N, C-alpha and C positions, 0 to 999 in steps of 0.2 A: 577431638582437638589434639594436635601433636604437641609433645613436650621435648625438652632437651635431654639428650642422653649421650652415651659414649659406647664405642665398640672396642672389644678386646679380642685377640687371637690366642687360642690355646697353644702352648709350647710343648706340653707333656701329656701323657696319658694319666687321667685321674679317675679312679673307681670310687664311687660314692660310699661313704661310711654310714651316713644316716639317711632316713627316708626323704628329708627335705633337701638333700644334696642332688646334684646332677653329674652325670658322667661326662668326661672330656676326652676327646681325641685330638692329637696335634693337627692344627689347621682350623678347628672349630671356631666360628665367629660367635661371640657372646655380646648381647646388647644389655646395657645397664642404664637406668635412669639417673640423671644428675641429682635429682632430689633425694634419692635413696642413699647417696654417699656421704654428704655432710662433711666436706673437706675444704681445705684452703685452695685458692686459685693455683692451677698447674699441678696439684697433687694427683690429678687423674692420670697423668702420664707415668706415675710410679705406682702401679697397683700393688706391688709387694708391701707398700706402706699402709695400704687401706684395709688390710685384713681380709675377712670373708666378704665376698660381693654377692649381691642378689641380682641375678640376671636371667636372660632368655637365650637358650642355645638355638641358633638359627637352623642347625642341621637336624637335631633331634626333636625340635619344637617343645622342649621341656623348660620349665621355669624352676629355679631353685638356687641354692648356695654353691659357690665354688671358691677355692683359695686364690687370692691375688698373686701368690708366688708362682702359680702355674700358667700365668697369662702375660701378654704384653699389650701395651696400648696401641690401638690402630688409629682412632680419630673420633671427632664429634659426629653425631647423627641425630636426626629428628625421628621420634618414635611415638607409638601409641601409649597413653597413660597406663602404667602397670597397676595391678591391684596392690593395696596397702599390705605390707608384710615386713616384719623386722628382720635385719640381718643377723646371722649367727655370731655369737661372741666367743666361740671356741678358740683354742690356740691354733695358730697357722702351721700347716705342715711345711717343711723346708722344700725348696725346689729340688728336683732330682739333679744329681751331679752330671756333668757331661760324660757321655760314654765315649770310649775310644772309637774313632772313626777310621775306616779304611779309605785310602785314596780313591776317589771316584774319577775315572778318566772321562773326559768329554768326548762326545762323538765328533767325527769329522764334520766340517761345515756342510758337506754334501748330504749328510744324513740328519741335520738338525732342522731343516725347513725345506719347503717345496714351493718354487715359484708358482703363481705370481706373488707369493709373500716376498717382502723386500729384504728380510734379515732374520737371523735366529731369534726365537721368542725371548730367550733370556736376555740377549743384548737389547732388543726392542723395549722390554719392560724396564731395564735399568736406565736406558736413555730417556724414555718417557718420564720416568720418576725424577730424573735430574732436571729435565726441562720444565717439568711441572713446578718444581721448587724454585727454579730460576737459575740459568747458566751464569748470571752475574755474581752469584754468591761466592765468596772465597772458600776454597777447599783446603783449609788450614794453610800452612805456608807453602807446602809442596805436596804433590801426589806421591804416595809411597809406591814405588815401582815393584817392590818385593814385599807386599803386606804379609803379615803373619797368618798362615792358613788356619790357625786355630781360632783367630779372632775375626777374620774376614772370610766368610764362607760364601760360595756362590748361591744366589737367592733362588727361591722356588719360583714357578711361573708367575705368582702374584708377589710383586716386590713389596716389602714392608714399607708402608708410608711413613712410619716413624723414623726411618733412617735419615741421617743428614746427608748433604751433598758430598761431603768428604768420604763417608763410608761407601756411598753408591759409586763414587768415582773409583775408589780402590777395588770395588767389585768388578767394574769394567776392565780395569788393568789386569786383575787376576784372571778374569775370563779369557782375555786375549792371550795371556801368557800360558794358560792351561790348554789352549787349543792344540790338538795333535800335530797340526801343520800350520804355518803362518798364513795370514790372510793373503799376502802377496807371495805366491809360490817361488821357490828358489830358481826354477827354470827360466824365469823372466829377468833375473838379476843382471845377466850380462847386457841385455838390451836396455835395461833401465840405466845402467852405468854409462853406456854409450850415449843415451839420450841426455843424461845429466851433463856430460861433457859438451854436448852440442848446445844445450841451453845456456851453459856458463859462457861458451864462446859467443853466442848470440844473445846478448843481455836483454834484447827487446822481445824475445820469444815468449816470455811469461810462463815457462814450463810446458809449452805446447807439445814438445817432443815426448816428454814424460807421459802426458795424458794420452797421446796417440799410441804409445807402446802398450799401455794398460788396456786401451779400448780394442786394439787389434790383435793382441797376443792370444793365440789359440791355446797356449799353455796355462792361461788363467781361467779356471772353471767358472761357470756362470754364478754359482753360489758365492765364490770368493769375490767376484766382481761386484755383485749386489751388496754384499756385506761391506766392502770397502767404500762404495758410494754412500751407503747409509751412514757409516761412521764418519766419513769426511764431511757430510752435510751437518752432522751434529757438532763436530769440532769447529766448523766454520762459525756456527752460532756461538760457541764458547769463546772463540777468538774475538768476536765482536764486542764482548764485555770484558776485554783484557784489562781495562783501566780499573775495573772493580774487583775482578777475580784474580788478577795477576798472571793470567795464562795467555800470553801473546803467542803468535804462530811459532816463534823460535822455541819457546818453552814447551809448547805442545809437541813440536817435532822431537825434542830431546826425550820426552816421556813416551810418546807412542811410536816413534820411529823404530826402535829396537823390537817392539812388539809386532809391528806389521811386517818388517823386513828383518828376519833373524840372521845376523851375520854368521857365516860359516868359516871354520878354520881353513887356511890354505892346505892343499894336499902336500904331504911330505915327499920330497924327491926320493926315488928308488935308488938305493945304493948298488944293488946287484940283483940279478934275476934269480932270486931264491924263493922258496916256498915258505910263506909266513903262516903262522897259526890261523890268521884271519882268512887267508886264501884257502887253506886246508878245510876250515870250517865251512866256507862258502861252497866248496866243491862237494863236501860230504852232505851238506844240506840239499844242494841241487840234485844229488843222486838219490835222496830219500824218496821213496814211493809216495809218501803222503804229502810232500811239498809240491805245490802247484804254481808257485811264483806269482806272476801278475795275472790274476784272473778275477773277473767281476763277482760281486756279491750274488747277482742273479744266476750266474753260471754255477756258483757253489750250491745255491739252493736247488738247482736242477739236479746236480750230481748227488745231493744228499736226500732227494725225494724218496719216500717210502723205504728208508733204511732203518735198521734197528738201533735202539739206544746204544751209545758207545761208539758209533761210527764217527770218524773225525777226519779232518784234513787241515793243512796249514797253507796260507797264502800271504803274499805281501800286503802290508797294511795300506788302506786307501790313502793315507797321508803321504805314501811313497818316500818316507824318510828312511835312510839306511839303518838297518838293525831293528826295524819295527815290523812285526808280523801279527796276523790274526789267526787264532785257532777257532775253527767251527766245529762244534760238538753236538751230536744228536742226543737229546735228553727229553723224555716225556713227549716224544712225537714232534718236538720243535727243535729248530736250530739255535744253539746258544753261541753268541759271538764273544770270544774272550781275547782281550788284548794281551799280547806278549810284550812285556816291558823290557827295555834295554838301557842300561846305564853303567858306565865304568867297566865295560867288557863283561858284564854279567846279565843274565836273563832270568825272567820269572814272571808270575802273574801279578804279584804285589810285593811290596817291600817286606822283608829284605830280599834282594835278588841274589840267589845262591848258585845258579847254574852257569857254567862257563860257556855252553853252547845251546842252541835251540834243540839240537838232536838229543843232548843229555837231558834237557827239560822234558821233551816228549817221551823219551824212554823211561824216565822216572815214573811218569803218570800212566804209562802202559802197565805198570806193576802195582802202583799205589793209587788209591781213590782220590779224586779231586775234591772230596768232601773236606780234606784238610785245608783246602783253599777257600771253598764255599760249601757250606753245609747242604745247600740245595742240589749240588752237583755230585751226588753220591754214586759215581760210576767211574770206571777206568777208561782209558783210551784203548778200546778193544779192537775196532775194525777200521783199519786205514782205507781211505778211498785211494786206490792205487792208480797213478797216471800211466803205469806200464801195462795195465790189464783192461784197457777200455775196449768196449765192444766195437767190432768192425761194422759200420753202419751200412755200407754198400753190399747188398746181398746178391744182386743180379750179376751175371757173368758175360753179358754181351753189351756192346756199346749202344745198340738200339734200345734194349730193355732198360739200361741205366738212364738213357736220355728221356724215355717216356716216364720213368719214375721221377726224374728230376722235374719234369713238367708238372707232375701232380703236387710234389712238395712245394714248388715255387708258387703255384696257384693258391695252395693253402696258406703259405706265408703272406702273400699279398692280401688275401681275404682277412686274415687276422690283423695285418697292419692297418688296413682300412678301418676295421672295427675299432682298433685302438685309437686311431687318429680322430674318429668321430667322438669317442668317449673323452679324449683329451680336450677337444674343442668345447664340448659340453661342460666338462669340469672347470675349464678356465672361465667360461661365460657365467656359470652359476656362482663361482667364487667371487667374481666381480659384483654380481647381483646381491649376494649375501652381504658384502661390505656396504653396498649402497643402502640396503634395508636396515642394517645396524645403525648407520648414520641417521636414517630417517626416524628410527625409533627414538634415538637420542633427541632429535629435534622435536618430536611429539611430546617427549617428557618436559622439555623446556616450555613448549607452548601451553601445556596443561598447567604448569606452575603459574604462568602469566594470567591465564583465564581464571584460575581459582583465586588468585589474589584480587582480580577484578570483581569476582563474585562476592568475596568477603567485604570489599570496599563498598560495593553497591548495596549489599544487605545492611551494612551499618548506616549508610546515609538514607536508604529507602525507608527504614523504620522511622527515622525522625521526620522525613517528608510526609509519610502517610499519616502520622499523628497530626501533623500541621494541617494537611488537607481535610482530614476528618473533622477537625474543629471548624474548618471553613465550609465544610459540606461540598467540597470540590471533587465529585466522584470521577469526573473525566481525567483529572491528573493522576488520581489514585490508580485508575485502570491502566493508564499509560505506564506508570512506574512498574506495576505488576507484570504488564506485558513485556517490558524490557528485561525484567528479571528472569521471566520464563524463557525468553529467547537466549539469554546468556547461559542459563543452566542447560538448555537444550544443546547449545553449541559445545559446551564442555562435555556433555554425554556423547555427542557425535565424535569428538576428538578421542575420547577414551575408547569408543568402539573401534575407531580406525586403527588406533595403536594396538588394541587387543588382536584385531584381525591380522595386522602386519606381523605381530609377534608369532601368531599361529602359522602364518605363511613362512616366516623365517625358520621356525622349528622344523616344519615339513621339508623345506628346501635344503636345510642343513642335513637332514636325514638322507634325502635323495643324493646329495653331494657325496656323502660318505659311502653310499652304495656304489656310485660311479667310481670312486677311488678304489673300492674293493674289487670291482670288475676289472679296472685297469691293472691292478696288481696281479689278479688271477691270470690275465692275458700274458704278462711278461715272460713267465717260464715257457709258455707255449711258443712265443715268438723266438726266444733264444734257442729252443730245441729245434724248431723248424729251420731256422737260419743255419744252425750247426749242421743239420742233415743235408740241407741244400748245398752248403759249401763243400761238404765231403764229396757229394756227387760231382760237383764242378771240378774239384781237384782230380778225382778219378778219371773223368773224361779228358781233362787237360793232359794228365800223365800218359794217357793212352794215345795221345796225338790226334784227338778228335778235332775236326775243322771247326773254326769259330762260327762259320755260317750255320752249321747244324746246331751248335749250342745256343746260338741266338734264336733259332726257330723254336727250340724247346722252351726257351725263356720268354718267348713272345716279343722279342726285340726285332724291329724291322732291319733288314740287311741293306747294305749299299748295293749298287749295281754289280760290283765285282766282289769276289771273295777276299776277305782281309788277308788270309794267308798267302794267296797268290800275289797280292800286292807287295807283301814283304819280300817274297822271293824275287820278284821282278825288279823292285826298286833298289837295286844295289847301289845306285848313285845317290841315295838319300843322304842328306847331311847328318842324319841320326847315327849313321855308322861311324862317324868321326866324333870321338868323345870330346875333342877340343871345342866343339861347337856348343856343348851344353854343360860340361863339367867345369866348375869354377873353383873347386878346392875349398879352403878354409876361409870363408868370408862370413860376415855377420848378416843377420836377418835384414837389418836396415839397408845394408849395401845391396842385397839381393833385390829388395823392393825398388831401390833406385835404378838398378839395371833393367827392371821390368816395367818401369814407369812409361806410360803412353804406348805400350805395346799391345798388339791385338790378342784376343782370347786364344788360349792354346800355346802362347809363348811360355817357355819353361827353362829352368836350369836345375842342375843337381849340385849340391854343396855338402860339406861336412856338417853334421848336426852340432849345434852349439849346446844343446841340452842333453842329448843321448850320445855320450862318447862311444866311438866305434861304429856308430850308425851314420846315416846320411839323411838329408832333407831335400824334398822336391818343392820348389817354388814355382807356381804356375799362375797365369793370368786367367781369372774367371769373372765374367761380367765387369771387366774393366779394373778389377782389383787383384792384387797379388795375394794368393792363398798359399799356405805352407802345410806340408804333411811329412811325417817321418817315414823313412825307408829303413826297415829293420834288416840287420845283417845277422843271420843265424847259421847254424851248422847245415841246415837244409839249403840255404840260399838267401837271396834278397827278395823283399816283398813289402807291401804296405800293411799287411796284417796276416795272422794265422787264419786259415791254412794256405795262404797264397805266397808264402816265402819260398818260392820254387825256382827262382831265376838264378842261373849260375853266375851272372855278372850284372853290373848296372846297365851295360849296353843291351843285354837281353831284355831286361825290364823295360828300358826306354823303347825298344823296338816293339814290344808287345803293346804297351800303352800308347804307342803312336796310333794304333788302330782301335783300341778298346778304351771306353770312357772310364774315368776314375769314380763315376757315380756309384758303382757297386760297393765302394769302400766308404763313401761320404756323400750324402744326398746333395750337399752344396757344391760338389765338384763334378758337375756334368760337363766334362771337357776331356779332350785327349791331349797327349803331349805332341802337339802338332808342329811347333816351330822352335827349334833350338835358338836360344837368345843370342848367340854369338855368330850365327850364320848370316851371310850377306843376303840370302834369299828372303830374309824378313822384309826387305824393302819392296818385294813383290806382293806383299800381303798387307796393304794399308788397312788401318782399323776402320 
């Protein structure tokens, strides 16, 4: 028979002094019976006033005494009756004082969760805790946008249920403020500003333009979009209770607006063409052999594979914020990611930031151990991964031999890609099934409670009825009551068995799902390496003037009736040769989409990029919708991605992709640059 009790969570490490004590580790859950406390109502929420408590450690399965000063209240619970044992009457040890904490930098949103999950775990736990307590509750008079980091810390994966709504709300605010990059990336701000002006002009639009910008913007990563949707859904619920909590949409906008869209200072006008320290620092950093610029985490892992401890390289941070970088260091056979912080013109790994440049920071730790920053990193930056000493991948010396090897690598890449796609589909499917099974187990638990209550009720009333029918000698009714009781108990047993089987299936499927995830992660480096090698072979063949027909044959792509290169040579009258038919200069993304509206697939234009200054953007119609991709301008030439930045002018690029599909750069862009948007010949190609 269950009795009332309470649960507490250990805050500090406690090593037992006497045999009747129990050890504690932070996070341990302790169960204490209500009868053993003997206190006034609500005193259970202040265990430091209760002295020594007698309870059960759910982790170690030990029962004994522990100090109330070392734990915090979690909540009430039903528990099995404990054996009778008096509590200790010793003096209480004082709670350990707070230790100085180093700033813990949050990971970028793209590294905090994996779709089909809808939002980061920390944010989900906070929001669920707030909604469980009730979004109608007042959160003090206002939400503190800049809470004290010493008093409001980011919660662990399990949010403390004892926290009030105000504290939880401030944790949400601090979480958003501490993200390395805002939920809405800066690259989409110009489009949002234009959409806002449009919505203000058309008062009946109801913010539709803003919504469309966020839905269609390719510069908003999927993780950011999912997080924004999740947060706005929660804020909508909060706003519905504004009469009780005082948080109407306007107030919520004032609080969360600067957190979701972080305003940037306007760029100072240049007085003269002089070399500033910042420009010098950028140039020196770019020239450093260990600085790789914008390179993915997977590519870094590939370059650092099988390297000795002390190997290192620096790349731009995934947040893409100016001045932020990531140092990758090999230690203990693993890659350690270390954020290089930047504030007030100074750099470092943690406060106080003392180095004036990234180069100065790296040079310091090439001579001094990182142990002074982190005791576990007892090594120096010994071996830079040099971008100037990369191995030449193409070994063959004839076009035919290179082409045949390209075919081999391309087939290997396609085989690995198919294997990865199968695993991804399986991972997505099993993730959804796991969620359904967790929901079903919760439903089983509720059903079992109902049936057990029915059993208790029936047992209570059956006893009285059986005694009555025994006195009357009515064996038939007695048999009927006993039969009903047996059927009900049998049903409860069946439900318990079904729940137990489902829990076993869930455990096994969760294990299988983790294995699938491991296999996917193990494939990623192979995919990156194969694609890198394949692309190097493609570039080599292109630079040698190999005909596209031959390249297509090696890649297994069906050729048109005529060779694409001969078409380019013969079609001198093509409108593509006239830049005025496709180059539109400095126009906004929304204006480009308006020009391409109702145009046939393959209609395109080239414009100046709004987000990548000095580069360009290609807007092209695919499946009836306008898609956008950046054209990078580098020292080697123009192109959509490395190593394809080979074209001497935008015109050369347009003429090439008039014949070649963009699908090699983006699977969603299976289209050629067929029809310049401003040419009159578009009328001859109805959609």
